[in-house]
N, CA, C and O of each residue as an XYZ file, in Angstrom:
608
protein
N     156.133     51.701     81.645
C     155.856     51.909     83.056
C     156.681     53.064     83.610
O     156.200     53.812     84.461
N     157.911     53.217     83.141
C     158.774     54.280     83.625
C     158.198     55.652     83.296
O     158.294     56.574     84.106
N     157.607     55.794     82.131
C     157.035     57.094     81.755
C     155.846     57.455     82.644
O     155.617     58.630     82.934
N     155.100     56.454     83.071
C     153.972     56.709     83.984
C     154.505     57.186     85.334
O     153.977     58.135     85.912
N     155.547     56.531     85.831
C     156.135     56.942     87.107
C     156.714     58.352     87.021
O     156.561     59.159     87.938
N     157.385     58.632     85.896
C     157.926     59.983     85.703
C     156.806     61.015     85.680
O     156.932     62.080     86.285
N     155.716     60.711     84.989
C     154.580     61.635     84.914
C     153.989     61.875     86.297
O     153.664     63.008     86.652
N     153.851     60.801     87.081
C     153.322     60.955     88.436
C     154.262     61.781     89.309
O     153.814     62.586     90.126
N     155.553     61.581     89.134
C     156.537     62.359     89.889
C     156.435     63.833     89.537
O     156.453     64.686     90.425
N     156.329     64.142     88.252
C     156.195     65.538     87.810
C     154.923     66.151     88.367
O     154.942     67.283     88.850
N     153.817     65.418     88.308
C     152.544     65.921     88.842
C     152.679     66.183     90.340
O     152.211     67.203     90.844
N     153.322     65.254     91.046
C     153.521     65.439     92.484
C     154.366     66.647     92.803
O     154.062     67.392     93.734
N     155.433     66.852     92.035
C     156.293     68.017     92.260
C     155.553     69.315     91.965
O     155.695     70.296     92.694
N     154.764     69.319     90.897
C     153.993     70.527     90.567
C     152.970     70.830     91.648
O     152.818     71.980     92.061
N     152.276     69.811     92.104
C     151.278     70.017     93.155
C     151.940     70.526     94.426
O     151.420     71.431     95.078
N     153.079     69.953     94.781
C     153.813     70.411     95.962
C     154.282     71.836     95.807
O     154.237     72.612     96.761
N     154.729     72.190     94.627
C     155.162     73.563     94.359
C     154.020     74.548     94.460
O     154.185     75.653     94.976
N     152.846     74.143     93.962
C     151.682     75.038     94.046
C     151.246     75.207     95.488
O     150.860     76.302     95.896
N     151.305     74.130     96.264
C     150.930     74.235     97.677
C     151.892     75.165     98.396
O     151.470     75.964     99.232
N     153.197     75.071     98.078
C     154.174     75.962     98.696
C     153.926     77.396     98.313
O     154.038     78.293     99.149
N     153.588     77.626     97.055
C     153.306     78.988     96.600
C     152.081     79.533     97.307
O     152.056     80.700     97.697
N     151.058     78.694     97.478
C     149.847     79.149     98.163
C     150.161     79.516     99.612
O     149.634     80.499    100.135
N     151.029     78.718    100.266
C     151.394     79.008    101.649
C     152.135     80.337    101.743
O     151.952     81.084    102.704
N     152.974     80.636    100.743
C     153.705     81.899    100.748
C     152.778     83.089    100.571
O     153.087     84.188    101.032
N     151.641     82.886     99.908
C     150.699     83.967     99.665
C     149.777     84.211    100.857
O     148.969     85.139    100.831
N     149.886     83.407    101.879
C     149.027     83.554    103.047
C     149.646     84.519    104.046
O     150.854     84.520    104.280
N     148.783     85.334    104.623
C     149.236     86.218    105.674
C     149.488     85.433    106.953
O     148.929     84.355    107.155
N     150.325     85.982    107.801
C     150.669     85.330    109.068
C     149.954     86.009    110.230
O     149.381     87.088    110.081
N     149.998     85.364    111.378
C     149.400     85.935    112.588
C     150.050     87.273    112.927
O     149.358     88.222    113.298
N     151.371     87.356    112.803
C     152.062     88.616    113.098
C     151.644     89.716    112.117
O     151.482     90.872    112.508
N     151.471     89.351    110.841
C     151.038     90.344    109.849
C     149.610     90.810    110.127
O     149.297     91.985    109.938
N     148.744     89.902    110.573
C     147.366     90.279    110.922
C     147.367     91.252    112.102
O     146.653     92.255    112.091
N     148.167     90.949    113.108
C     148.263     91.839    114.268
C     148.810     93.201    113.856
O     148.339     94.232    114.337
N     149.797     93.209    112.973
C     150.386     94.471    112.511
C     149.368     95.291    111.723
O     149.334     96.515    111.848
N     148.537     94.630    110.912
C     147.531     95.360    110.143
C     146.497     95.996    111.076
O     146.072     97.130    110.856
N     146.098     95.268    112.108
C     145.162     95.832    113.086
C     145.807     97.024    113.782
O     145.154     98.050    113.976
N     147.064     96.909    114.156
C     147.766     98.015    114.823
C     147.844     99.241    113.903
O     147.668    100.370    114.362
N     148.107     99.025    112.607
C     148.154    100.142    111.647
C     146.779    100.793    111.503
O     146.670    102.016    111.412
N     145.738     99.972    111.483
C     144.372    100.506    111.366
C     144.021    101.347    112.588
O     143.439    102.424    112.455
N     144.368    100.869    113.759
C     144.087    101.617    114.988
C     144.879    102.918    115.001
O     144.348    103.957    115.393
N     146.132    102.876    114.581
C     146.957    104.093    114.527
C     146.339    105.117    113.574
O     146.293    106.305    113.891
N     145.867    104.670    112.417
C     145.230    105.580    111.464
C     143.950    106.164    112.052
O     143.683    107.355    111.896
N     143.164    105.338    112.721
C     141.940    105.796    113.379
C     142.257    106.868    114.422
O     141.571    107.888    114.494
N     143.278    106.642    115.215
C     143.642    107.609    116.251
C     144.179    108.908    115.643
O     143.973    109.990    116.193
N     144.862    108.793    114.516
C     145.442    109.971    113.860
C     144.399    110.785    113.091
O     144.388    112.013    113.176
N     143.527    110.111    112.345
C     142.611    110.794    111.415
C     141.169    110.892    111.894
O     140.394    111.690    111.367
N     140.801    110.084    112.892
C     139.410    110.018    113.299
C     138.681    108.937    112.510
O     139.183    108.444    111.500
N     137.496    108.578    112.982
C     136.765    107.445    112.415
C     136.424    107.636    110.943
O     136.762    106.783    110.123
N     135.775    108.718    110.595
C     135.289    108.889    109.214
C     136.417    108.846    108.197
O     136.328    108.123    107.205
N     137.468    109.605    108.427
C     138.575    109.660    107.467
C     139.331    108.331    107.425
O     139.686    107.853    106.347
N     139.576    107.743    108.578
C     140.323    106.479    108.624
C     139.531    105.360    107.954
O     140.090    104.579    107.185
N     138.239    105.280    108.241
C     137.431    104.201    107.672
C     137.286    104.366    106.161
O     137.211    103.371    105.441
N     137.247    105.586    105.675
C     137.197    105.815    104.227
C     138.450    105.249    103.560
O     138.367    104.628    102.501
N     139.598    105.463    104.177
C     140.852    104.916    103.640
C     140.830    103.391    103.699
O     141.165    102.726    102.719
N     140.442    102.840    104.833
C     140.450    101.389    105.013
C     139.519    100.677    104.037
O     139.799     99.551    103.626
N     138.426    101.316    103.666
C     137.462    100.698    102.766
C     137.850    100.808    101.291
O     137.241    100.157    100.443
N     138.858    101.625    100.980
C     139.300    101.762     99.580
C     140.111    100.537     99.168
O     140.926    100.047     99.950
N     139.898    100.035     97.947
C     140.698     98.898     97.480
C     142.203     99.175     97.487
O     143.006     98.260     97.673
N     142.580    100.434     97.286
C     144.003    100.803     97.269
C     144.423    101.498     98.560
O     145.433    102.203     98.586
N     143.662    101.306     99.618
C     143.930    101.995    100.877
C     145.046    101.415    101.716
O     145.434    102.007    102.723
N     145.570    100.268    101.319
C     146.676     99.667    102.062
C     146.251     98.712    103.160
O     147.066     98.326    103.999
N     144.981     98.327    103.163
C     144.499     97.437    104.219
C     144.016     96.094    103.665
O     143.126     95.445    104.213
N     144.648     95.709    102.549
C     144.511     94.374    101.967
C     145.909     93.941    101.563
O     146.630     94.684    100.899
N     146.284     92.748    101.963
C     147.606     92.218    101.604
C     147.507     90.697    101.623
O     147.076     90.109    102.615
N     147.908     90.067    100.528
C     147.742     88.617    100.374
C     146.273     88.281    100.607
O     145.398     88.780     99.898
N     146.005     87.440    101.594
C     144.629     87.102    101.942
C     144.193     87.817    103.228
O     143.176     87.467    103.826
N     144.964     88.809    103.640
C     144.623     89.597    104.833
C     143.829     90.828    104.439
O     144.069     91.428    103.391
N     142.893     91.194    105.280
C     142.150     92.438    105.077
C     141.580     92.887    106.419
O     141.290     92.074    107.297
N     141.432     94.179    106.549
C     140.926     94.750    107.798
C     139.405     94.798    107.773
O     138.798     94.984    106.718
N     138.800     94.631    108.929
C     137.357     94.853    109.088
C     137.149     95.500    110.450
O     137.951     95.328    111.368
N     136.060     96.244    110.558
C     135.770     96.959    111.805
C     134.271     96.902    112.069
O     133.459     97.143    111.176
N     133.917     96.576    113.317
C     132.543     96.677    113.801
C     132.447     97.968    114.603
O     133.343     98.283    115.386
N     131.365     98.712    114.412
C     131.171     99.956    115.140
C     130.558     99.748    116.507
O     130.133     98.641    116.839
N     130.510    100.821    117.317
C     129.892    100.734    118.639
C     128.415    100.326    118.569
O     127.862     99.792    119.531
N     127.786    100.585    117.415
C     126.392    100.178    117.220
C     126.287     98.742    116.710
O     125.201     98.269    116.372
N     127.450     98.043    116.660
C     127.557     96.631    116.277
C     127.288     96.403    114.783
O     126.917     95.305    114.368
N     127.483     97.459    113.989
C     127.346     97.363    112.537
C     128.738     97.299    111.909
O     129.694     97.853    112.452
N     128.847     96.619    110.759
C     130.109     96.576    110.025
C     130.331     97.951    109.399
O     129.507     98.413    108.609
N     131.440     98.607    109.748
C     131.748     99.933    109.199
C     132.934     99.888    108.245
O     133.118    100.798    107.437
N     133.744     98.824    108.336
C     134.870     98.634    107.412
C     134.883     97.165    107.020
O     134.733     96.277    107.859
N     135.063     96.932    105.733
C     135.265     95.572    105.227
C     136.074     95.711    103.949
O     135.514     95.871    102.864
N     137.385     95.649    104.079
C     138.288     95.947    102.970
C     138.241     94.915    101.848
O     138.679     95.207    100.735
N     137.724     93.719    102.110
C     137.678     92.684    101.076
C     136.348     92.641    100.342
O     136.285     92.168     99.207
N     135.281     93.129    100.974
C     133.948     93.012    100.377
C     133.062     94.151    100.878
O     132.408     94.037    101.915
N     133.052     95.243    100.130
C     132.316     96.435    100.562
C     130.815     96.193    100.682
O     130.123     96.979    101.330
N     130.295     95.132    100.079
C     128.862     94.852    100.204
C     128.489     94.461    101.633
O     127.310     94.465    101.984
N     129.476     94.126    102.457
C     129.196     93.750    103.847
C     129.098     94.959    104.779
O     128.645     94.829    105.916
N     129.518     96.124    104.306
C     129.418     97.335    105.120
C     127.942     97.621    105.376
O     127.120     97.607    104.460
N     127.627     97.881    106.640
C     126.253     98.147    107.027
C     125.522     96.929    107.557
O     124.406     97.046    108.062
N     126.141     95.754    107.447
C     125.509     94.567    108.024
C     125.530     94.653    109.545
O     126.449     95.221    110.134
N     124.527     94.094    110.158
C     124.479     94.002    111.610
C     125.433     92.889    112.032
O     125.231     91.727    111.679
N     126.470     93.243    112.785
C     127.498     92.287    113.174
C     126.971     91.085    113.926
O     127.511     89.987    113.792
N     125.922     91.274    114.719
C     125.355     90.157    115.473
C     124.781     89.082    114.562
O     124.624     87.933    114.975
N     124.466     89.451    113.324
C     123.862     88.498    112.382
C     124.882     87.816    111.473
O     124.518     86.930    110.699
N     126.147     88.214    111.554
C     127.182     87.661    110.667
C     127.528     86.246    111.129
O     127.945     86.028    112.267
N     127.340     85.284    110.207
C     127.587     83.876    110.523
C     128.624     83.284    109.582
O     128.848     83.783    108.479
N     129.249     82.212    110.041
C     130.183     81.506    109.167
C     129.428     80.434    108.379
O     128.204     80.335    108.472
N     130.153     79.645    107.614
C     129.527     78.648    106.745
C     128.840     77.535    107.528
O     128.001     76.820    106.982
N     129.190     77.385    108.799
C     128.567     76.370    109.641
C     127.431     76.943    110.492
O     126.834     76.228    111.296
N     127.137     78.226    110.313
C     126.060     78.854    111.067
C     126.494     79.496    112.375
O     125.655     80.026    113.105
N     127.769     79.463    112.685
C     128.282     80.069    113.921
C     128.196     81.592    113.813
O     128.641     82.166    112.819
N     127.638     82.239    114.812
C     127.532     83.703    114.844
C     128.871     84.295    115.285
O     129.022     84.751    116.419
N     129.835     84.278    114.372
C     131.177     84.733    114.724
C     131.243     86.254    114.848
O     132.130     86.765    115.532
N     130.346     86.983    114.219
C     130.327     88.433    114.383
C     130.014     88.799    115.827
O     130.704     89.619    116.433
N     128.970     88.186    116.371
C     128.589     88.423    117.770
C     129.714     87.992    118.707
O     130.080     88.720    119.629
N     130.260     86.793    118.458
C     131.356     86.308    119.301
C     132.553     87.252    119.230
O     133.190     87.531    120.245
N     132.853     87.737    118.036
C     133.995     88.640    117.853
C     133.812     89.923    118.645
O     134.723     90.366    119.344
N     132.636     90.514    118.534
C     132.389     91.773    119.242
C     132.365     91.572    120.744
O     132.863     92.415    121.490
N     131.789     90.461    121.200
C     131.700     90.186    122.638
C     133.050     89.822    123.239
O     133.320     90.153    124.394
N     133.899     89.147    122.475
C     135.180     88.657    123.000
C     136.300     89.695    122.933
O     137.257     89.620    123.704
N     136.190     90.663    122.015
C     137.280     91.619    121.787
C     137.641     92.373    123.056
O     136.781     92.736    123.858
N     138.947     92.599    123.214
C     139.473     93.338    124.362
C     140.482     94.370    123.858
O     140.947     94.275    122.722
N     140.821     95.352    124.690
C     141.861     96.306    124.299
C     143.229     95.636    124.088
O     144.065     96.162    123.354
N     143.459     94.489    124.721
C     144.724     93.782    124.573
C     144.744     92.890    123.334
O     145.812     92.532    122.838
N     143.563     92.534    122.837
C     143.442     91.678    121.670
C     143.150     90.233    122.025
O     143.560     89.733    123.072
N     142.432     89.574    121.128
C     142.046     88.182    121.322
C     141.832     87.544    119.949
O     141.496     88.233    118.986
N     142.026     86.232    119.863
C     141.767     85.481    118.631
C     140.398     84.819    118.729
O     140.030     84.299    119.783
N     139.644     84.836    117.633
C     138.366     84.122    117.530
C     138.440     83.247    116.280
O     138.884     83.694    115.223
N     138.000     81.997    116.414
C     138.059     81.026    115.321
C     136.681     80.797    114.700
O     135.664     80.807    115.394
N     136.666     80.591    113.388
C     135.449     80.268    112.643
C     135.860     79.747    111.273
O     137.050     79.588    111.001
N     134.890     79.481    110.412
C     135.181     78.990    109.054
C     134.539     79.941    108.055
O     133.397     80.370    108.222
N     135.299     80.259    107.013
C     134.827     81.255    106.055
C     135.411     80.985    104.675
O     136.444     80.330    104.533
N     134.736     81.498    103.679
C     135.216     81.431    102.297
C     136.456     82.312    102.170
O     136.425     83.488    102.534
N     137.542     81.746    101.655
C     138.767     82.511    101.430
C     138.706     83.063    100.011
O     138.752     82.291     99.054
N     138.604     84.385     99.852
C     138.505     84.940     98.501
C     139.744     84.701     97.653
O     139.672     84.746     96.425
N     140.885     84.445     98.295
C     142.124     84.212     97.545
C     142.174     82.811     96.942
O     142.733     82.625     95.862
N     141.591     81.815     97.634
C     141.663     80.429     97.152
C     140.334     79.916     96.617
O     140.295     78.933     95.878
N     139.240     80.584     96.994
C     137.921     80.113     96.599
C     137.429     78.941     97.432
O     136.402     78.345     97.108
N     138.144     78.600     98.502
C     137.810     77.450     99.343
C     137.258     77.896    100.694
O     137.538     79.000    101.161
N     136.465     77.014    101.314
C     136.040     77.213    102.702
C     137.203     76.762    103.573
O     137.685     75.637    103.443
N     137.653     77.642    104.459
C     138.814     77.334    105.282
C     138.590     77.793    106.724
O     137.758     78.654    107.006
N     139.361     77.187    107.619
C     139.372     77.646    109.006
C     140.032     79.017    109.029
O     140.985     79.281    108.295
N     139.509     79.871    109.878
C     140.038     81.228    109.971
C     140.104     81.622    111.435
O     139.245     81.244    112.232
N     141.130     82.383    111.781
C     141.254     82.977    113.112
C     141.442     84.466    112.920
O     142.285     84.897    112.134
N     140.659     85.249    113.637
C     140.779     86.702    113.527
C     141.291     87.294    114.827
O     140.858     86.935    115.922
N     142.241     88.229    114.660
C     142.791     88.997    115.769
C     141.896     90.217    115.930
O     141.693     90.971    114.979
N     141.361     90.411    117.130
C     140.373     91.449    117.388
C     140.819     92.329    118.545
O     141.207     91.841    119.606
N     140.754     93.633    118.318
C     141.138     94.591    119.348
C     140.026     95.632    119.463
O     139.557     96.173    118.461
N     139.612     95.903    120.702
C     138.533     96.866    120.959
C     139.128     98.214    121.364
O     139.938     98.302    122.286
N     138.702     99.270    120.646
C     139.167    100.632    120.906
C     137.973    101.577    120.799
O     137.328    101.639    119.752
N     137.678    102.301    121.849
C     136.590    103.293    121.831
C     135.271    102.702    121.350
O     134.505    103.384    120.669
N     134.997    101.469    121.685
C     133.752    100.831    121.276
C     133.802    100.191    119.899
O     132.890     99.448    119.539
N     134.840    100.458    119.121
C     135.024     99.820    117.814
C     135.817     98.529    117.998
O     136.673     98.436    118.878
N     135.523     97.535    117.159
C     136.291     96.295    117.162
C     137.009     96.204    115.821
O     136.382     96.066    114.770
N     138.331     96.285    115.877
C     139.193     96.198    114.694
C     139.645     94.750    114.566
O     140.072     94.138    115.544
N     139.551     94.210    113.370
C     139.937     92.821    113.188
C     140.639     92.553    111.873
O     140.471     93.278    110.893
N     141.427     91.496    111.879
C     142.088     90.985    110.681
C     142.306     89.496    110.932
O     142.792     89.106    111.994
N     141.948     88.672    109.959
C     142.040     87.232    110.142
C     143.028     86.558    109.230
O     143.375     87.060    108.161
N     143.475     85.395    109.687
C     144.352     84.548    108.892
C     143.589     83.268    108.547
O     142.860     82.719    109.374
N     143.769     82.815    107.331
C     143.180     81.560    106.890
C     144.150     80.435    107.196
O     145.358     80.558    106.989
N     143.595     79.326    107.696
C     144.416     78.179    108.093
C     143.873     76.938    107.381
O     142.901     76.335    107.835
N     144.505     76.557    106.257
C     143.967     75.421    105.478
C     144.031     74.101    106.248
O     143.618     73.063    105.730
């Protein structure tokens, strides 16, 4: 019986350690806000075409842990998606979460120059799980810059 208890204790400690490691790999709200601020600074410095080309590159510096930058254009189309380039060109109004919520439309409509959080549920590419997500959104010159945090 003691060996069974020891085995369960080891399994529990390993599971707890993995959960802690996963939490450390998650981006924070402050990091999401900082990534949006860096993206906006690059946009202001380089202009839309050059900045968005950098943001869309896998090695462009706009992916960290489970954080990544995305941008909706003034025409409401996805122009940057640092985690999944296949989403570039999608109509933002049609972007839905796993529950059918049109979070793209909500994100574009809610965004302000001061920034706002929008909540939805999405597949986390880092964990492979459907998780709650909140994205920090800032509107600049008709573009909506965003970066979200996953909240298990």
